[in-house]
C-alpha positions, 0 to 999 in steps of 0.5 A, spaced: 877 265 651 879 263 658 874 257 658 877 255 651 884 255 653 883 251 660 879 246 656 884 240 654 883 237 648 880 230 649 885 224 648 884 220 642 886 213 642 888 209 636 882 204 633 882 197 635 884 195 628 890 199 628 893 197 634 892 189 632 895 191 625 901 194 629 902 189 634 899 183 631 905 179 633 904 180 640 897 178 640 898 172 636 903 170 642 898 172 647 893 168 643 896 161 645 896 161 653 889 164 652 886 158 648 890 153 652 887 156 658 880 156 655 881 149 653 884 146 660 880 151 665 874 153 662 871 148 658 871 143 663 867 147 668 861 144 663 862 138 667 861 141 674 853 140 673 854 133 674 855 135 682 847 136 681 845 130 677 845 123 678 850 122 673 850 116 668 856 115 663 851 112 658 846 117 659 851 123 658 850 130 662 844 132 660 840 125 660 842 124 667 837 125 672 837 132 676 837 131 683 839 138 686 843 139 692 842 131 694 849 130 694 851 136 698 846 134 703 849 126 703 856 129 704 854 134 710 851 128 713 857 123 712 859 120 719 866 123 717 864 130 715 866 133 721 873 129 722 875 131 714 873 138 715 877 139 722 883 135 719 883 139 712 883 146 716 888 144 722 893 141 717 892 147 712 893 152 718 899 149 721 902 148 715 901 156 713 903 158 720 910 154 720 911 154 713 910 161 711 915 165 715 921 160 714 922 162 706 922 170 709 927 168 714 931 164 710 932 170 704 934 175 710 939 170 712 942 169 705 942 176 703 947 177 709 952 173 706 957 177 703 961 171 699 957 170 693 960 163 692 958 161 698 951 164 697 950 160 691 952 154 694 947 155 700 942 157 695 943 150 691 943 146 697 936 149 699 933 149 693 935 141 691 929 138 695 924 142 691 926 137 685 925 131 689 918 128 687 913 127 692 913 119 691 921 119 693 920 124 699 915 119 702 919 113 701 925 117 704 920 119 710 918 112 711 925 109 711 927 115 716 921 114 721 922 106 720 922 103 727 927 098 725 933 102 723 930 108 722 934 115 723 930 118 727 929 112 732 937 111 732 938 118 734 932 117 740 934 110 741 927 108 741 923 103 736 917 107 735 913 107 728 911 114 728 907 113 721 902 109 725 901 115 731 895 120 729 899 125 734 905 125 729 902 125 722 901 133 722 908 134 725 911 129 719 907 132 714 909 140 716 916 138 717 917 135 711 913 140 707 918 146 710 924 142 708 922 140 701 919 147 699 922 153 704 928 154 699 924 154 693 919 159 696 925 164 698 927 165 691 922 170 690 924 174 696 931 174 694 929 177 688 925 182 691 931 184 696 936 184 690 932 190 688 932 194 694 936 201 693 943 200 696 943 207 698 938 205 704 943 200 707 949 206 706 945 211 710 943 206 715 950 204 716 952 212 717 946 213 722 950 207 726 944 202 725 946 195 726 945 189 722 939 187 725 936 194 725 938 194 718 934 188 716 928 190 720 928 197 717 930 196 710 929 189 708 923 187 712 919 193 709 921 191 702 919 184 703 912 186 706 908 187 699 910 180 697 909 177 703 902 179 703 901 177 696 903 170 698 899 170 704 893 172 700 894 166 695 896 161 700 889 163 704 886 162 697 888 154 697 887 153 705 882 147 703 887 144 698 892 140 702 897 136 698 893 130 696 899 126 694 903 126 700 897 125 705 895 119 701 902 116 701 903 117 708 896 115 710 895 108 714 889 105 718 892 107 724 893 115 723 886 116 719 884 120 725 888 126 723 890 124 716 883 123 713 882 130 709 877 132 703 882 131 698 883 124 699 876 123 700 874 125 693 879 121 690 876 115 694 869 116 692 871 118 685 876 114 683 876 108 687 868 107 688 866 111 681 861 115 685 863 121 680 857 126 682 858 125 689 866 126 688 864 132 684 860 135 689 865 134 695 870 137 690 866 143 688 864 145 696 871 145 697 873 150 691 867 154 693 870 155 700 877 156 697 874 162 693 870 165 699 877 165 703 881 168 698 876 174 697 875 175 705 883 175 706 884 179 700 879 184 702 882 184 709 889 185 706 886 191 702 883 195 708 889 194 712 895 195 707 895 197 699 896 190 697 891 186 694 890 182 688 883 184 685 
């Protein structure tokens, strides 16, 4: 008797046909992004096989000769392989190191503004550079850094062509990236801070906490889960240095630090029509990103409760 009472009745869910019939509008809306994702993301993966073939357009995918890992071995043996890997990793790591904390700091500062109109003006000014195209940004940089009449040279009283100096390229790339995207990146952190319970601030004030103490003990812990998620996603694209900006700012004299994998793929695939070779290089880059994504996610999952998988 007691056993019969202690047993809970099994929860019976609705059949799939019933759920589809009752929520067909939602499933129909969901079908649109699923189909678009399949067409533009998954079906093109069929073409990855040309990284393992000597692809000839006249022969098609299956008619081209299978060469295995020959294109990968050729890439590893390229004289600029070490330089491209080093430049790609360093440029990404430095960008992550300097760019990642800036949106967090900006969001904490903006959140302390009590005049809402002034807060909106500040946000608009910070967001604006994000909507400027990369082409225009690079044109502005060339004008600012011009050795004759450039703003930077006028301020410093020099006539230096910074874009021809390898030592200055990383600083130019990272600083312009922070200016362009830091304001846009803080939106998600401001949204997170807007959901913090106001009673926590009131309790902190009652306890005599200063503004800095309230930020460190209320705001920062609230931002940590979102910051970790963004860090994981950034690590997953560590090898994907922005092609457009590097390509537009690259010169023959700064290639020692600006020669990255993304530009190399463009040169080999588009300019030299080496489709199999460029696909192999791009596939290598993607695999490295995928491995980094899983490694960083694993570390984050073990050190905190935040993870993407």
